[in-house]
PADRENTOR-146903 format. One line per 2 residues: number of its first residue (from 1); their letters; for each residue x, y negated, z of C-alpha. Coordinates in pm, whole numbers. Example, Ala and Ser with C-alpha at 12.3 -4.5 7.8 and 13.67 -1.06 7.14 Angstrom:
2
1> AS> 1230,450,780 | 1367,106,714
//
This chain:
435
1> XX> -25,-1524,-2396 | 210,-1425,-2115
3> XX> 218,-1065,-2241 | 477,-1176,-2499
5> XX> 744,-1151,-2222 | 900,-813,-2294
7> XX> 1255,-813,-2161 | 1406,-858,-1815
9> XX> 1618,-1146,-1943 | 1321,-1339,-2083
11> XX> 1128,-1287,-1759 | 1365,-1505,-1558
13> XX> 1349,-1778,-1821 | 975,-1803,-1760
15> XX> 986,-1786,-1378 | 896,-2133,-1255
17> XX> 999,-2087,-891 | 1333,-1933,-989
19> XX> 1407,-2225,-1222 | 1329,-2473,-944
21> XX> 1567,-2294,-705 | 1839,-2260,-967
23> XX> 1828,-2634,-1033 | 1916,-2729,-672
25> XX> 2168,-3004,-609 | 2503,-2830,-543
27> XX> 2578,-3099,-280 | 2260,-3013,-90
29> XX> 2309,-3097,278 | 2065,-2905,496
31> XX> 1910,-3123,768 | 1590,-2921,761
33> XX> 1487,-2566,849 | 1598,-2287,834
35> XX> 1854,-2305,1107 | 2130,-2105,939
37> XX> 2224,-2425,747 | 2374,-2224,464
39> XX> 2344,-2402,132 | 2140,-2182,-98
41> XX> 1794,-2083,-204 | 1645,-2016,139
43> XX> 1488,-2358,183 | 1177,-2519,327
45> XX> 915,-2746,173 | 1108,-3036,22
47> XX> 1029,-3313,-223 | 1102,-3090,-521
49> XX> 1019,-2739,-394 | 636,-2745,-385
51> XX> 424,-2605,-100 | 252,-2264,-94
53> XX> -21,-2397,137 | -118,-2667,-114
55> XX> 67,-2597,-441 | 80,-2854,-718
57> XX> 419,-2794,-879 | 621,-2485,-966
59> XX> 429,-2260,-722 | 98,-2372,-874
61> XX> 235,-2293,-1220 | 357,-1952,-1105
63> XX> 20,-1868,-950 | -158,-1972,-1270
65> XX> 62,-1735,-1469 | 6,-1451,-1219
67> XX> -370,-1514,-1226 | -370,-1483,-1606
69> XX> -162,-1164,-1605 | -374,-995,-1337
71> XX> -706,-1106,-1485 | -846,-1262,-1168
73> XX> -1035,-1583,-1105 | -752,-1674,-868
75> XX> -443,-1492,-740 | -238,-1606,-441
77> XX> 128,-1532,-370 | 196,-1370,-32
79> XX> 526,-1352,155 | 371,-1164,450
81> XX> 324,-829,276 | 6,-651,176
83> XX> -109,-652,540 | -179,-1025,513
85> XX> -376,-956,197 | -581,-678,356
87> XX> -670,-894,656 | -761,-1181,425
89> XX> -993,-984,197 | -1170,-838,500
91> XX> -1211,-1191,640 | -1352,-1310,307
93> XX> -1587,-1011,290 | -1711,-1085,641
95> XX> -1781,-1444,537 | -1987,-1306,246
97> XX> -2203,-1096,478 | -2019,-764,510
99> XX> -2080,-618,855 | -2024,-247,780
101> XX> -1772,-107,534 | -1719,246,401
103> XX> -1360,368,395 | -1148,682,413
105> XX> -984,784,739 | -637,753,581
107> XX> -662,383,502 | -361,178,611
109> XX> -360,84,978 | -408,-284,883
111> XX> -760,-198,761 | -860,-56,1099
113> XX> -692,-346,1280 | -872,-594,1055
115> XX> -1208,-433,1120 | -1148,-447,1492
117> XX> -1028,-806,1480 | -1316,-929,1264
119> XX> -1597,-725,1413 | -1659,-519,1100
121> XX> -1782,-165,1164 | -1584,96,965
123> XX> -1798,383,837 | -1536,653,796
125> XX> -1533,964,581 | -1262,1234,597
127> XX> -963,1288,371 | -991,1556,105
129> XX> -698,1797,76 | -604,2070,-166
131> XX> -302,2293,-113 | -210,2079,186
133> XX> -190,1769,-33 | -426,1470,5
135> XX> -624,1427,-315 | -889,1191,-443
137> XX> -1266,1225,-446 | -1479,1179,-752
139> XX> -1762,929,-730 | -2022,1207,-727
141> XX> -1842,1398,-450 | -1852,1100,-218
143> XX> -2214,1026,-299 | -2320,1386,-243
145> XX> -2118,1456,72 | -2154,1124,255
147> XX> -2470,953,123 | -2564,791,453
149> XX> -2226,620,487 | -2253,445,151
151> XX> -2621,366,192 | -2554,195,526
153> XX> -2238,5,421 | -2243,-355,295
155> XX> -1916,-297,116 | -1681,-18,10
157> XX> -1306,-18,61 | -1064,200,-133
159> XX> -690,251,-126 | -608,294,-493
161> XX> -363,427,-575 | -309,588,-239
163> XX> 26,695,-94 | 23,1015,-303
165> XX> -73,849,-632 | -445,932,-626
167> XX> -650,672,-810 | -1012,611,-713
169> XX> -1296,625,-969 | -1325,248,-959
171> XX> -1532,211,-1276 | -1811,421,-1124
173> XX> -1788,233,-795 | -1804,-102,-978
175> XX> -2131,3,-1138 | -2263,132,-804
177> XX> -2175,-191,-623 | -2336,-400,-897
179> XX> -2657,-198,-868 | -2666,-194,-487
181> XX> -2540,-546,-418 | -2231,-433,-225
183> XX> -1879,-572,-234 | -1590,-364,-368
185> XX> -1255,-416,-194 | -934,-240,-297
187> XX> -603,-208,-119 | -376,-177,-423
189> XX> -61,-224,-218 | 98,66,-406
191> XX> -44,-24,-747 | 100,-358,-850
193> XX> 253,-197,-1160 | -87,-75,-1279
195> XX> -181,-413,-1425 | -22,-270,-1741
197> XX> -306,-16,-1757 | -645,-178,-1702
199> XX> -826,157,-1676 | -637,229,-1353
201> XX> -582,-121,-1220 | -783,-238,-918
203> XX> -820,-586,-1063 | -1032,-455,-1349
205> XX> -1307,-360,-1104 | -1272,-504,-751
207> XX> -1423,-818,-601 | -1111,-858,-388
209> XX> -783,-669,-418 | -423,-666,-300
211> XX> -111,-596,-507 | 193,-508,-296
213> XX> 437,-595,-571 | 745,-524,-357
215> XX> 643,-157,-336 | 624,-61,-703
217> XX> 771,-366,-879 | 1110,-540,-834
219> XX> 1017,-797,-569 | 1182,-858,-234
221> XX> 1028,-680,65 | 706,-849,185
223> XX> 628,-989,-159 | 262,-937,-249
225> XX> -38,-1091,-426 | -403,-1108,-323
227> XX> -677,-1184,-576 | -1047,-1257,-614
229> XX> -1283,-1175,-900 | -1486,-1500,-903
231> XX> -1434,-1863,-814 | -1681,-1834,-525
233> XX> -1495,-1534,-386 | -1164,-1714,-441
235> XX> -1275,-2002,-220 | -1363,-1759,61
237> XX> -1025,-1594,14 | -846,-1930,25
239> XX> -1005,-2004,362 | -902,-1660,491
241> XX> -543,-1718,382 | -535,-2035,590
243> XX> -590,-1807,890 | -347,-1523,813
245> XX> -72,-1652,583 | 250,-1791,729
247> XX> 321,-2164,711 | 691,-2084,663
249> XX> 696,-1878,343 | 1023,-1752,199
251> XX> 1111,-1916,-131 | 1328,-1622,-245
253> XX> 1033,-1388,-181 | 797,-1618,-370
255> XX> 1037,-1631,-664 | 1069,-1253,-662
257> XX> 689,-1207,-665 | 659,-1413,-982
259> XX> 949,-1221,-1137 | 799,-884,-1040
261> XX> 454,-956,-1184 | 616,-1065,-1512
263> XX> 858,-769,-1520 | 825,-558,-1837
265> XX> 666,-215,-1850 | 900,88,-1858
267> XX> 707,314,-2093 | 1005,545,-2144
269> XX> 1029,626,-1773 | 653,680,-1750
271> XX> 678,938,-2030 | 975,1111,-1864
273> XX> 785,1135,-1537 | 480,1283,-1712
275> XX> 697,1539,-1888 | 863,1644,-1561
277> XX> 528,1685,-1386 | 407,1905,-1673
279> XX> 718,2125,-1655 | 733,2168,-1275
281> XX> 443,2313,-1075 | 582,2187,-744
283> XX> 569,1821,-846 | 250,1618,-807
285> XX> 188,1262,-928 | -186,1221,-875
287> XX> -283,966,-1137 | 11,732,-1078
289> XX> 352,803,-1229 | 545,612,-959
291> XX> 458,855,-676 | 663,1171,-731
293> XX> 539,1414,-466 | 760,1721,-430
295> XX> 598,2008,-241 | 842,2180,-3
297> XX> 596,2304,260 | 765,2413,581
299> XX> 1103,2316,434 | 1003,1954,366
301> XX> 1206,1789,643 | 1511,2000,553
303> XX> 1470,1903,187 | 1439,1535,280
305> XX> 1764,1556,477 | 1933,1733,184
307> XX> 1821,1454,-45 | 1975,1190,179
309> XX> 2298,1391,197 | 2303,1378,-183
311> XX> 2255,1000,-176 | 1886,1020,-274
313> XX> 1657,851,-21 | 1288,943,-44
315> XX> 1002,719,65 | 859,959,323
317> XX> 811,1320,431 | 474,1426,575
319> XX> 571,1777,679 | 460,1928,347
321> XX> 543,1679,74 | 856,1471,16
323> XX> 758,1161,-181 | 1005,985,-410
325> XX> 900,637,-521 | 971,529,-879
327> XX> 924,186,-1036 | 974,20,-1374
329> XX> 1319,-79,-1243 | 1426,284,-1183
331> XX> 1709,367,-1423 | 1711,673,-1647
333> XX> 2035,785,-1479 | 1881,772,-1132
335> XX> 1572,958,-1248 | 1776,1234,-1410
337> XX> 1982,1261,-1092 | 1660,1305,-894
339> XX> 1536,1575,-1132 | 1864,1763,-1102
341> XX> 1843,1749,-722 | 1482,1868,-715
343> XX> 1545,2158,-948 | 1832,2276,-729
345> XX> 1630,2221,-408 | 1326,2407,-541
347> XX> 1548,2703,-625 | 1691,2699,-272
349> XX> 1363,2645,-84 | 1116,2892,-226
351> XX> 773,2849,-71 | 473,3078,-80
353> XX> 108,2985,-70 | -222,3161,-25
355> XX> -572,3094,-146 | -676,2936,182
357> XX> -393,2683,162 | -479,2607,-199
359> XX> -847,2560,-122 | -1018,2225,-75
361> XX> -1061,2115,286 | -1249,1828,445
363> XX> -1125,1759,795 | -1391,1575,999
365> XX> -1296,1216,1066 | -1237,1144,1435
367> XX> -1447,898,1632 | -1281,557,1648
369> XX> -1280,261,1884 | -1398,465,2185
371> XX> -1178,267,2421 | -1256,295,2791
373> XX> -1073,369,3112 | -715,351,3229
375> XX> -431,465,3010 | -80,594,3065
377> XX> 231,667,2859 | 338,1029,2867
379> XX> 591,1251,2691 | 478,1400,2362
381> XX> 536,1746,2505 | 263,1677,2764
383> XX> 6,1525,2526 | -170,1829,2378
385> XX> -537,1822,2473 | -528,1460,2596
387> XX> -735,1177,2444 | -530,936,2233
389> XX> -546,571,2346 | -334,408,2072
391> XX> -335,467,1699 | -9,628,1588
393> XX> 144,820,1299 | 430,857,1055
395> XX> 601,549,916 | 567,531,619
397> XX> 300,569,489 | 164,406,808
399> XX> -174,574,792 | -303,696,1129
401> XX> -221,1052,1223 | -393,1011,1560
403> XX> -678,768,1626 | -805,607,1943
405> XX> -1052,849,2098 | -917,1158,1922
407> XX> -824,1472,2114 | -457,1541,2047
409> XX> -372,1869,1875 | -45,2056,1914
411> XX> 21,2054,1538 | 15,1674,1525
413> XX> 253,1645,1818 | 492,1880,1640
415> XX> 476,1663,1327 | 545,1347,1527
417> XX> 843,1518,1687 | 990,1613,1350
419> XX> 947,1273,1183 | 1237,1027,1166
421> XX> 1015,717,1179 | 684,671,1360
423> XX> 451,394,1471 | 233,358,1781
425> XX> 476,533,2017 | 697,372,2281
427> XX> 1035,516,2374 | 919,850,2237
429> XX> 604,848,2452 | 238,838,2354
431> XX> -43,642,2520 | -339,850,2641
433> XX> -643,803,2863 | -590,924,3220
435> X> -927,1099,3224
//
C-alpha cells in the first residue's frame, strides 16, 4: 500500500513524474516549446515525458497512485488550479442531469461563474456567522431553515473545509443524497491534506470533489486534483476536463502534485495547533487545523500589517479575522514564531465584544444574475446605494462580497477600501447599473 511512504525523502523516490524529469539527457537541446529554451524540467510532451491529455507512462502511474491514496474511482492531475476542477465537476453534474444546485452564498466565485456558463441555476442560502466569524451549519439546521432549497435542487454543493476551516457534515449529506437521488459535489480546494483523516475528507462522501493541493500541501501554485466516486462519473469528468483543462500543462506542477499528495502527515504540528487553540480564546480553527483564524476585530488590518512587518505573511484579512495558513510543511520554528507574534499582538490589540456580536446571524442572500440595463464604472466613494453590476470582493479568499443585482452598502465599500487585494474592480472603480 502507498501509505507505507512516511518520510519526505522516501516520497521523492516514489514520484514517477519527478524521476522522469530527473533522468533527462543533460545534452538536451530544446527545439520545442516553451520558448525560453532553457535546458531544464520545464518541457513539453516529448517521446519520454508522457501526455496529461492521454497518459500511458509516468503520468498514468502517478494518477493511479493518487487515485489509490484519495480513494476515488479516478483522480486527475490539474495544473490549472482548483477553478478548473470546479468548472469540470459542474460540467459533469450537468451531463448527469443536474439543473439546479444548492450552495452557500460564500462559495468561490468559480462556482457562480460555472453555473452561469453551464446554465445551472444556483439555489443560494445565506452564510451563518457567530461573533462576526463565518461558521458551518449542521445538517439539521440547513434542512430546517431552507427546506425548499434542498427539495428543489438536483444536487448539493459544499465548500469543505471553507476558508475559515469549517467542515461540512458530509456524512449526513451523503445519506441524504443517497435517499433523495441527488448528486453531492464538494469544493475541497482547501482540504487536500484531509485525505489523512477520512472522517473529514471530501473524498469519503462526495460524488465529485476537488483537492487544491497547492493550498494546504507542498505543491507548486495551480497544482490540484479532481476526482470522481464511480467509473461512470469518472467518464463524465474526463469529458469535462477535455473542455476546461489546458493542453499545455506544466511538468514541474504535475510533479509537485504527485509529491504533495504523497507527502507525509505532520501529526506533531496538528497537535501543537490544537493545543494553541485550546489555550487562546481569540484563535479559531473551525474543524481544520491548517486555518488559524486570529480574531482582531476593528484592529485586524493593523494586525495584518504588523505581522508583515515582523516577516509573517498571513493568507488574508477580512476586516475581523486575520487568517494564517498552516500545512504539513510548516516548520515547528515558524509555528512557534507565529505563536509568539500572536500573543504579543493580542496583548497590544485588546478587543471587546457584546452579546449581539457573539450571537448567530443569518444574513439574507442577495438576488443573483439580475443583469439588465446599461452599466458604468464609478468611484467606490460614490457607490453606496447603487446596484452592483459585477461580482467583486476581497482576494483572497475570492468569495463574493458584492453580487450582481445587490444594493451596495456603505460598510462593504469601506471594507473594499481597506483591503490590499480585491477582485472585480477596475482601477479602483466599481461597475454599477446606471438606473
